[in-house]
C-alpha positions as CSV (number, residue, x, y, z in Angstrom):
1,M,142.2,157.9,51.0
2,M,141.4,159.3,54.4
3,R,138.4,157.5,55.9
4,A,135.5,159.2,57.7
5,G,136.7,158.1,61.1
6,D,140.0,159.9,60.6
7,I,138.6,163.4,60.2
8,R,139.4,166.1,62.7
9,G,141.0,163.7,65.2
10,G,138.1,161.3,65.2
11,R,135.2,163.7,65.6
12,A,132.5,164.7,63.2
13,T,131.7,168.3,63.6
14,L,129.6,171.0,61.9
15,S,131.2,174.3,60.7
16,Q,129.9,177.1,58.6
17,E,133.2,178.8,58.3
18,G,134.3,179.6,54.7
19,L,131.1,178.5,53.0
20,P,130.4,180.1,49.6
21,S,127.8,182.9,49.9
22,W,125.3,181.1,47.6
23,L,124.8,178.5,50.4
24,D,123.6,181.2,52.9
25,P,119.9,180.5,52.1
26,V,120.4,176.8,52.7
27,V,122.1,177.5,56.0
28,R,119.3,179.8,57.1
29,A,116.7,177.2,56.0
30,A,118.4,174.5,58.0
31,E,118.4,176.7,61.1
32,T,114.8,177.7,60.9
33,V,112.8,174.9,59.2
34,A,110.4,172.9,61.3
35,P,110.0,169.1,60.8
36,G,106.4,169.5,59.6
37,Q,107.5,171.9,57.0
38,L,109.7,169.3,55.4
39,S,107.4,166.3,55.4
40,R,104.1,165.0,56.8
41,F,105.9,161.8,57.7
42,L,107.7,162.3,61.0
43,P,109.4,159.8,63.3
44,P,107.0,157.8,65.5
45,A,106.4,159.2,68.9
46,N,107.2,155.9,70.5
47,G,110.8,156.1,69.3
48,S,110.6,153.1,66.9
49,G,112.2,153.1,63.5
50,R,115.8,152.4,62.4
51,Q,118.1,155.4,62.8
52,S,119.8,156.4,59.5
53,A,121.3,159.4,57.8
54,V,121.8,160.8,54.3
55,L,124.3,163.2,53.0
56,I,123.0,166.2,51.0
57,L,126.2,167.3,49.4
58,F,126.4,170.6,47.6
59,G,129.3,171.2,45.2
60,E,130.4,173.7,42.6
61,G,130.4,172.2,39.1
62,A,130.8,173.3,35.5
63,Y,127.2,174.6,35.5
64,G,127.3,176.2,39.0
65,P,126.0,174.7,42.3
66,E,125.2,171.1,42.1
67,L,124.0,168.1,44.2
68,L,125.5,164.6,44.5
69,L,123.1,161.8,43.9
70,M,123.3,158.1,43.3
71,E,121.0,155.5,41.8
72,R,120.4,152.5,44.0
73,S,120.9,149.0,42.6
74,A,117.8,147.3,41.2
75,A,118.7,144.2,43.3
76,L,118.3,145.9,46.7
77,R,115.3,145.0,48.9
78,S,114.2,148.5,49.7
79,H,113.9,151.5,47.4
80,A,115.5,149.5,44.5
81,G,116.5,151.4,41.4
82,Q,115.6,154.8,43.0
83,P,117.9,157.9,42.7
84,A,118.8,159.0,46.2
85,F,121.1,160.8,48.4
86,P,124.1,158.7,49.6
87,G,123.2,157.3,53.1
88,G,122.1,154.4,55.2
89,A,121.6,153.0,58.7
90,L,123.7,154.0,61.6
91,D,126.2,151.4,62.9
92,P,127.1,151.1,66.6
93,E,130.6,152.5,65.9
94,D,128.9,155.7,64.5
95,G,128.2,156.8,68.1
96,D,125.2,158.5,69.7
97,P,122.3,158.8,67.2
98,L,121.2,161.9,69.1
99,A,124.6,163.6,68.8
100,D,127.2,163.1,66.0
101,G,126.2,159.6,65.0
102,P,124.2,160.7,62.0
103,L,127.2,162.9,60.8
104,W,129.5,159.8,60.9
105,A,126.9,157.6,59.2
106,A,126.3,160.1,56.4
107,L,130.0,160.4,55.7
108,R,130.7,156.7,56.0
109,E,127.8,155.6,53.7
110,A,128.7,158.3,51.1
111,E,132.3,157.0,51.0
112,E,131.1,153.4,50.7
113,E,128.5,154.1,48.1
114,T,130.2,156.7,45.9
115,G,133.9,156.5,46.8
116,L,134.2,160.2,47.7
117,D,136.9,161.3,50.1
118,P,135.2,162.5,53.3
119,A,138.2,164.6,54.1
120,G,137.1,167.0,51.4
121,V,133.5,167.4,52.8
122,Q,132.6,170.2,55.2
123,L,129.4,169.4,57.2
124,F,127.5,172.6,57.9
125,G,124.0,171.7,59.0
126,V,121.5,169.1,60.0
127,L,117.8,169.0,59.0
128,P,115.1,167.7,61.3
129,K,114.7,163.9,61.5
130,L,112.1,162.5,59.0
131,Y,110.4,159.2,58.5
132,I,110.1,156.8,55.6
133,P,107.0,154.6,56.4
134,V,107.6,152.0,53.7
135,S,111.0,151.0,55.1
136,G,110.7,152.2,58.7
137,F,113.8,154.4,58.6
138,V,114.2,157.5,60.8
139,V,116.4,159.7,58.6
140,T,118.6,162.6,59.6
141,P,119.5,164.7,56.5
142,V,123.1,166.0,56.9
143,L,124.1,169.0,54.8
144,G,127.6,169.2,53.4
145,W,129.8,171.4,51.2
146,W,132.1,169.6,48.8
147,R,135.0,171.9,49.7
148,V,137.6,169.7,48.0
149,P,136.0,167.6,45.3
150,S,137.2,164.0,44.8
151,P,136.5,161.4,42.1
152,V,133.2,159.5,42.6
153,G,131.7,156.5,41.0
154,V,130.1,153.1,41.7
155,V,132.0,151.2,44.4
156,D,129.8,148.2,44.8
157,P,127.4,147.4,41.9
158,N,125.3,145.3,44.3
159,E,124.4,148.6,46.1
160,T,124.8,151.3,43.6
161,A,124.0,151.4,39.9
162,R,125.2,155.0,39.1
163,V,126.7,158.0,40.8
164,F,126.0,161.5,39.3
165,T,125.7,165.2,40.0
166,V,122.8,167.4,39.2
167,P,123.1,171.2,38.7
168,V,120.8,173.1,41.0
169,A,119.8,175.1,37.9
170,D,118.3,171.9,36.5
171,L,116.4,171.1,39.7
172,T,114.9,174.6,39.7
173,D,114.0,174.5,35.9
174,P,110.2,174.3,35.7
175,G,110.5,172.1,32.7
176,N,112.2,169.4,34.8
177,R,109.5,169.3,37.5
178,A,106.4,167.2,37.8
179,T,104.1,165.4,40.2
180,A,104.8,161.7,40.6
181,V,101.8,159.5,41.0
182,H,102.3,156.2,42.8
183,P,100.0,153.2,42.0
184,S,98.8,153.5,45.6
185,G,97.5,157.0,44.8
186,H,100.2,158.8,46.7
187,Q,101.4,161.9,45.0
188,G,104.6,163.9,45.5
189,P,107.2,166.1,43.8
190,A,109.5,164.7,41.1
191,F,112.4,165.8,39.1
192,L,113.3,164.6,35.6
193,V,117.1,165.2,35.5
194,E,120.2,163.5,34.2
195,S,118.2,160.7,32.5
196,A,116.6,159.9,35.9
197,L,113.3,160.3,37.6
198,V,113.9,161.5,41.2
199,W,110.9,161.0,43.4
200,G,109.9,159.8,46.9
201,F,111.8,160.9,50.0
202,T,114.7,162.3,48.0
203,A,112.6,164.5,45.8
204,G,110.5,165.6,48.7
205,V,113.6,166.9,50.6
206,I,115.0,168.6,47.5
207,D,111.6,170.2,46.9
208,R,111.4,171.7,50.4
209,L,115.0,172.8,50.4
210,L,114.5,174.7,47.1
211,H,111.4,176.2,48.5
212,Y,112.8,177.4,51.9
213,A,116.1,178.5,50.3
214,G,114.1,180.8,48.0
215,W,115.3,179.0,44.9
216,E,112.0,177.5,43.8
217,R,110.5,178.7,40.5
218,P,106.8,178.4,39.6
219,W,106.2,175.0,38.0
220,D,103.2,173.1,36.6
221,R,102.0,170.9,39.5
222,D,99.4,169.4,37.2
223,K,102.1,167.7,35.1
224,R,101.8,164.1,36.1
225,V,104.4,161.3,35.9
226,P,102.9,157.8,36.7
227,L,105.2,155.5,38.6
228,D,105.7,151.8,37.7
229,Q,103.6,149.3,39.7
230,R,106.9,147.9,41.1
231,S,108.1,151.2,42.5
């Protein structure tokens, strides 16, 4: 398998060449969306927070466009058991966190967590940096097109419990949408898909992407899903 560091002669780059036309709204959204339109949690002004990146990978599946997600191991210290985008903290070898460092981190972590071949991934956009207060991560969402799909699955059970894809049609289905209510009182969008409850940071980003790409369908925001006290 070609590793992330071997792609394009050792450089992680963005390219929109050859993308399927259905991704055009996502490309436009990535180019125009402001940080505050994605989340009210933005990176601290003092520059604190651990730099990290996630890979928002779009593919073409049996039921049309789909997203790659994973379920984090229940044994992890942060965000245990939650469905999430593949991703993690930047390492020193990833390079400049203000340049292509997040691109490398997103590819490297996705390979380590799901086993995908990064050589088949075309990175085409980057969303504004966001913040996860509970863990202190400053997250760069990196957008990718799964140009050449490869087998994926759990690589390390200590990190990942499950790897799965979700059709975009299921994410936009109003019957699969709800508002998650945390024991703290915080509320946010949620998706009930593939026997999983997607909530928190991941659901928030998906919700805003669907909205600004023009894919969102009206849904019942009064439908509540209470989260476990341990969440």
